[in-house]
C-alpha positions as CSV (number, residue, x, y, z in Angstrom):
1,M,0.0,0.0,0.0
2,K,1.3,3.4,-1.0
3,K,0.5,6.6,0.8
4,V,-1.3,8.8,-1.8
5,K,-0.8,12.5,-2.0
6,V,-4.0,14.4,-2.1
7,G,-5.1,17.8,-3.6
8,Y,-8.3,19.5,-2.4
9,I,-10.4,22.0,-4.4
10,G,-13.2,23.8,-2.6
11,W,-13.8,21.9,0.6
12,L,-10.3,22.0,2.2
13,F,-10.1,18.7,4.1
14,Y,-7.1,17.3,5.9
15,D,-7.0,13.5,5.5
16,N,-3.7,12.7,7.1
17,T,-4.0,8.9,7.5
18,E,-1.9,5.8,7.1
19,F,-2.9,5.7,3.4
20,S,-3.2,9.5,2.5
21,Q,-1.2,12.7,2.8
22,P,-2.7,16.2,2.2
23,Y,-0.4,17.8,-0.3
24,A,-2.1,20.8,-1.9
25,V,-5.3,22.9,-1.5
26,C,-7.0,25.3,-3.9
27,D,-9.7,27.9,-3.6
28,V,-10.5,31.3,-5.0
29,N,-10.9,32.6,-1.4
30,E,-7.4,33.7,-0.4
31,Q,-8.3,34.2,3.2
32,K,-9.7,30.7,3.4
33,L,-6.3,29.4,2.0
34,R,-4.3,31.5,4.5
35,D,-6.4,30.1,7.4
36,Y,-5.8,26.6,6.2
37,T,-2.1,26.9,5.7
38,R,-1.7,28.6,9.0
39,Q,-2.8,25.3,10.6
40,H,-1.1,23.1,8.0
41,P,2.0,25.0,6.7
42,E,3.4,21.9,4.9
43,V,0.5,21.9,2.5
44,K,0.9,23.9,-0.8
45,A,-1.8,26.4,-1.6
46,S,-3.0,27.9,-4.9
47,T,-5.9,29.9,-6.3
48,Q,-5.4,28.2,-9.7
49,W,-6.9,24.7,-9.9
50,Q,-5.0,23.9,-13.1
51,R,-1.8,24.0,-11.2
52,L,-2.9,21.0,-9.3
53,A,-3.5,19.1,-12.5
54,E,0.1,19.9,-13.7
55,D,1.7,18.9,-10.4
56,P,3.3,15.4,-10.9
57,N,3.3,14.8,-7.1
58,I,-0.5,14.7,-6.7
59,D,-2.1,11.2,-6.9
60,V,-5.7,12.0,-6.0
61,V,-7.8,15.2,-6.2
62,I,-11.0,15.9,-4.2
63,I,-13.3,18.2,-6.1
64,S,-16.0,20.1,-4.1
65,T,-16.9,23.1,-6.2
66,P,-20.1,24.6,-7.7
67,N,-21.6,22.1,-10.1
68,Q,-20.8,24.0,-13.3
69,Y,-17.1,23.2,-12.9
70,H,-17.4,19.5,-12.1
71,C,-17.2,18.1,-15.7
72,E,-14.3,20.4,-16.8
73,M,-12.2,19.8,-13.8
74,A,-12.7,16.1,-13.4
75,S,-12.0,15.6,-17.1
76,L,-8.7,17.4,-17.0
77,F,-7.5,15.6,-13.9
78,L,-8.4,12.3,-15.4
79,E,-6.5,13.2,-18.6
80,K,-3.5,14.1,-16.4
81,G,-3.6,10.7,-14.7
82,K,-5.0,11.7,-11.4
83,A,-7.6,9.8,-9.5
84,V,-10.7,11.9,-8.8
85,F,-13.2,12.0,-6.0
86,L,-16.0,14.3,-7.3
87,E,-18.9,15.8,-5.4
88,K,-22.2,15.1,-7.2
89,P,-23.2,15.7,-9.9
90,M,-20.9,14.6,-12.8
91,G,-22.1,17.6,-14.7
92,V,-25.1,19.9,-15.2
93,N,-26.7,18.2,-18.2
94,R,-26.7,15.0,-20.2
95,K,-23.9,16.2,-22.5
96,E,-21.6,16.7,-19.6
97,I,-22.3,13.5,-17.7
98,N,-21.9,11.5,-20.9
99,H,-18.6,13.3,-21.7
100,L,-17.2,12.6,-18.2
101,L,-18.1,9.0,-18.4
102,S,-16.4,8.7,-21.8
103,V,-13.2,10.4,-20.5
104,Q,-13.1,8.0,-17.6
105,R,-13.5,5.0,-19.9
106,R,-10.9,6.2,-22.4
107,T,-8.3,7.1,-19.8
108,G,-9.1,4.1,-17.5
109,G,-8.8,6.6,-14.6
110,R,-10.3,6.3,-11.2
111,L,-13.4,8.4,-10.8
112,A,-15.8,8.2,-7.8
113,I,-18.9,10.3,-7.3
114,D,-19.8,11.1,-3.7
115,F,-23.0,9.2,-3.3
116,E,-22.3,8.7,0.4
117,L,-25.7,7.3,1.5
118,R,-24.4,3.8,0.5
119,V,-21.8,4.0,3.3
120,S,-23.6,6.1,5.9
121,A,-24.2,4.2,9.2
122,G,-28.0,4.4,9.4
123,L,-28.5,3.4,5.8
124,V,-25.9,0.7,5.9
125,R,-27.9,-0.8,8.8
126,I,-31.1,-0.6,6.9
127,K,-29.6,-2.6,4.1
128,E,-28.5,-5.2,6.6
129,I,-31.9,-5.5,8.1
130,I,-33.6,-5.8,4.7
131,A,-31.0,-8.4,3.6
132,S,-31.6,-10.4,6.8
133,G,-35.3,-10.8,5.9
134,E,-36.5,-9.3,9.2
135,I,-39.2,-7.2,7.5
136,G,-39.9,-9.9,4.9
137,Q,-39.7,-9.1,1.2
138,L,-39.1,-5.4,0.4
139,K,-42.1,-4.1,-1.5
140,G,-41.5,-0.3,-1.7
141,I,-39.7,2.7,-0.4
142,E,-40.9,6.3,0.3
143,F,-38.6,9.3,0.7
144,V,-39.9,12.6,2.1
145,H,-38.0,15.8,2.4
146,H,-39.3,19.3,3.3
147,R,-36.4,21.8,3.6
148,G,-35.8,25.5,3.6
149,S,-35.7,27.4,0.3
150,W,-32.7,28.7,-1.6
151,L,-32.5,32.5,-1.9
152,L,-30.9,34.7,-4.5
153,E,-27.9,35.4,-2.4
154,G,-24.7,33.5,-1.6
155,N,-24.5,30.0,-3.1
156,G,-28.3,30.2,-3.8
157,V,-27.6,32.3,-6.8
158,W,-25.8,29.5,-8.8
159,R,-28.0,26.8,-7.3
160,L,-31.2,28.3,-8.7
161,D,-29.6,28.7,-12.1
162,K,-30.2,25.3,-13.9
163,K,-27.3,25.9,-16.3
164,R,-24.9,26.2,-13.4
165,S,-26.4,23.6,-11.0
166,G,-28.3,21.1,-13.1
167,G,-31.6,21.5,-11.4
168,L,-33.3,20.2,-8.3
169,F,-32.5,16.5,-8.7
170,F,-28.9,17.1,-9.5
171,M,-28.6,19.5,-6.5
172,E,-30.0,17.2,-3.8
173,V,-32.4,14.4,-4.7
174,C,-29.8,12.4,-6.6
175,H,-28.5,11.0,-3.4
176,E,-31.8,9.3,-2.6
177,V,-32.3,8.2,-6.2
178,D,-28.9,6.5,-6.0
179,Y,-29.7,4.8,-2.7
180,L,-33.1,3.5,-4.0
181,R,-31.3,2.0,-7.0
182,Y,-28.8,0.4,-4.6
183,L,-31.6,-1.4,-2.7
184,M,-34.2,-2.0,-5.4
185,G,-32.3,-2.5,-8.6
186,E,-32.6,-0.7,-11.9
187,V,-35.2,2.1,-12.6
188,V,-36.8,1.7,-16.0
189,Q,-39.5,4.5,-16.0
190,V,-40.2,7.6,-14.0
191,Q,-43.1,10.0,-13.6
192,S,-43.1,13.2,-11.6
193,F,-45.8,15.7,-10.6
194,K,-45.6,19.2,-9.2
195,M,-47.8,22.0,-8.0
196,P,-47.1,25.4,-9.6
197,N,-43.9,27.0,-8.2
198,I,-44.7,29.1,-5.1
199,L,-41.3,30.7,-4.7
200,P,-40.7,33.4,-7.4
201,Q,-36.9,33.0,-7.3
202,Y,-37.3,29.4,-8.6
203,P,-37.5,29.5,-12.5
204,P,-40.3,27.6,-14.3
205,D,-37.8,24.8,-15.2
206,F,-36.6,24.4,-11.6
207,P,-39.3,22.9,-9.4
208,D,-39.6,24.1,-5.8
209,N,-41.8,21.1,-5.1
210,V,-41.9,17.6,-6.7
211,F,-43.5,14.2,-6.2
212,S,-41.9,11.4,-8.2
213,L,-42.7,7.8,-8.9
214,L,-39.8,5.5,-9.8
215,F,-40.7,2.2,-11.5
216,F,-38.2,-0.6,-11.2
217,E,-37.3,-3.4,-13.5
218,S,-38.4,-5.8,-10.7
219,G,-42.0,-4.3,-10.8
220,L,-41.5,-2.5,-7.5
221,V,-42.3,1.2,-7.1
222,A,-40.6,3.9,-4.9
223,T,-41.8,7.5,-4.3
224,I,-39.9,10.7,-3.6
225,T,-41.4,13.9,-2.2
226,A,-39.2,16.9,-2.1
227,S,-40.4,20.4,-1.3
228,H,-38.8,23.8,-0.5
229,T,-42.1,25.5,0.4
230,L,-42.8,24.4,4.0
231,S,-39.7,24.6,6.2
232,C,-39.3,27.9,8.0
233,Q,-36.2,29.8,6.8
234,D,-35.3,30.9,10.3
235,A,-35.7,27.5,11.9
236,K,-32.8,26.3,14.1
237,P,-31.9,22.6,14.0
238,E,-33.5,21.9,17.3
239,E,-36.7,23.5,15.9
240,Y,-36.9,21.6,12.7
241,P,-39.7,19.2,13.5
242,E,-42.1,21.9,14.7
243,K,-41.1,24.4,11.9
244,G,-41.7,22.2,8.9
245,H,-38.3,20.6,8.2
246,D,-38.4,16.9,8.0
247,M,-36.4,14.2,6.1
248,F,-37.2,10.5,6.4
249,F,-37.4,7.1,4.5
250,V,-40.0,4.4,4.9
251,F,-39.2,0.9,3.8
252,T,-42.2,-1.4,3.5
253,G,-41.9,-5.2,3.7
254,T,-44.2,-8.1,3.7
255,E,-43.5,-8.8,7.4
256,G,-42.8,-5.3,8.8
257,S,-41.5,-1.9,8.0
258,L,-38.7,0.6,8.8
259,R,-38.9,4.4,9.2
260,F,-35.6,6.2,9.3
261,D,-35.7,9.8,10.5
262,C,-32.6,11.4,9.0
263,I,-32.8,14.5,11.3
264,K,-33.4,12.7,14.6
265,E,-31.1,9.8,13.5
266,K,-33.5,7.2,14.7
267,L,-34.7,4.0,13.0
268,L,-38.2,2.6,13.9
269,V,-38.6,-1.1,13.3
270,T,-42.1,-2.6,13.2
271,R,-43.6,-6.0,12.6
272,L,-46.9,-7.3,11.2
273,E,-49.0,-9.4,13.6
274,N,-52.1,-11.5,12.8
275,Y,-55.2,-9.8,13.9
276,P,-57.8,-10.9,14.8
277,P,-56.0,-14.1,15.7
278,G,-56.8,-16.9,13.3
279,T,-57.6,-14.6,10.4
280,K,-55.6,-13.2,7.4
281,G,-55.8,-9.7,8.9
282,K,-52.7,-7.9,10.1
283,K,-51.8,-5.0,12.4
284,V,-48.6,-3.1,12.6
285,M,-46.8,-3.5,15.9
286,F,-43.8,-1.7,17.5
287,K,-40.7,-3.8,17.6
288,R,-37.8,-1.4,18.5
289,I,-36.0,1.9,17.9
290,E,-32.3,2.0,16.9
291,D,-30.5,5.2,17.8
292,F,-27.7,6.5,15.5
293,T,-27.3,9.9,17.1
294,G,-23.8,11.3,16.4
295,K,-22.8,8.4,14.0
296,N,-23.0,10.3,10.7
297,S,-26.0,8.2,10.0
298,H,-27.2,9.9,6.8
299,H,-24.6,12.0,4.9
300,D,-21.2,10.6,5.9
301,I,-19.1,12.4,3.3
302,T,-15.9,11.7,5.3
303,R,-16.3,7.9,5.3
304,N,-16.9,7.7,1.5
305,R,-14.0,10.0,0.8
306,L,-11.6,8.0,3.0
307,L,-12.8,4.7,1.5
308,F,-11.9,6.1,-1.9
309,L,-8.4,7.3,-0.8
310,Q,-7.8,3.9,0.8
311,A,-8.9,2.1,-2.3
312,C,-6.5,4.2,-4.4
313,A,-3.6,3.5,-1.9
314,E,-4.3,-0.2,-2.0
315,G,-4.9,-0.4,-5.7
316,K,-8.4,-1.7,-5.3
317,A,-11.7,-0.7,-6.8
318,H,-14.1,1.8,-5.1
319,H,-17.4,0.2,-4.0
320,Q,-19.3,2.1,-6.7
321,S,-18.2,2.3,-10.3
322,T,-18.4,5.5,-12.4
323,Y,-20.9,3.8,-14.7
324,D,-23.2,2.9,-11.9
325,A,-23.1,6.4,-10.6
326,W,-23.8,7.7,-14.1
327,R,-27.0,5.6,-14.3
328,S,-28.3,7.3,-11.1
329,H,-27.8,10.7,-13.0
330,C,-29.8,9.3,-15.9
331,V,-32.8,8.6,-13.6
332,C,-32.6,12.1,-12.2
333,L,-32.6,13.7,-15.6
334,A,-35.8,11.8,-16.6
335,A,-37.5,12.5,-13.2
336,E,-36.9,16.3,-13.5
337,E,-37.9,16.3,-17.2
338,S,-41.2,14.7,-16.3
339,A,-41.9,17.3,-13.6
340,I,-41.4,20.3,-15.9
341,T,-43.2,18.8,-19.0
342,P,-46.9,19.7,-19.4
343,G,-49.1,16.7,-18.5
344,F,-46.3,15.1,-16.4
345,P,-45.6,12.2,-18.8
346,R,-44.3,8.8,-17.7
347,L,-40.9,8.6,-19.2
348,E,-38.5,5.8,-20.0
349,V,-35.1,6.4,-18.4
350,D,-32.6,7.1,-21.2
351,Y,-29.4,5.2,-20.5
352,S,-27.9,6.0,-23.9
353,E,-24.3,7.2,-23.9
354,E,-24.4,9.2,-27.1
């Protein structure tokens, strides 16, 4: 195992481990760089990201920038022989995600997209429970998220510009789409619905609310509800439940169900019990609650990044291929297209690479 030298762009981490060594950081904010190098003077700093691509000492680069730069940056680093850990999404449209996939294939380089739900403690546990058969055969999944709106200030300016962010699904719901695929297999069709936009800063092609149905090859169905119109903007984390901010999954099986509250970090496990006795009727009964407080139960970005760095150091494959991550992007494109198309058509997911 070699100790890989790492360059960071945007989010300036410090992954000094037995398999990784922070080597360089890059950001346009010079004060941010000065604060970082004051703590870590051995790490090189630059405001020009291209310099990291030309540095022969860098083995891996971590890219955490606004979405509009993802495809260009990742493509260049792959061309220069660097391994790339890229914050989602791969690009802001189909042309970009297809281009980046083609560059990765042509160069044979390592490229991982940060779909961290697959390795976050609570959701890892959920997969274990489902695989064990405790809730019987999985029949469907619901995901619900009400969150605060983006404003036309700070990073909200580029997030609300679809040409720069890619839209609602690429900005946030792609994580859940990827996890649903991870549990339920391939999505073949999607259909999304929305109310008229309520928030005037959200353009017509950028939903501020959406309800999506994902139809899987297996015949199963999952639902996604995502809205920016309920959660109070001034809510503090401890006030989220009473001020409209919620985020949870429900996993329904033939013998029970799971509800994972991503904010409270608690997993409810239920069972189905015959009722009345001797009939085919069933009632839902409490079984237990599993507490994941403080365990990075939902968005464990650190673990996924470190797993990638370790895989690079050991010469092993990351747990998710670039192609698999690309397919999650394809589902997102179809789901958002359905939401903004009159009549909300049910669409085949386009997995073409052209």
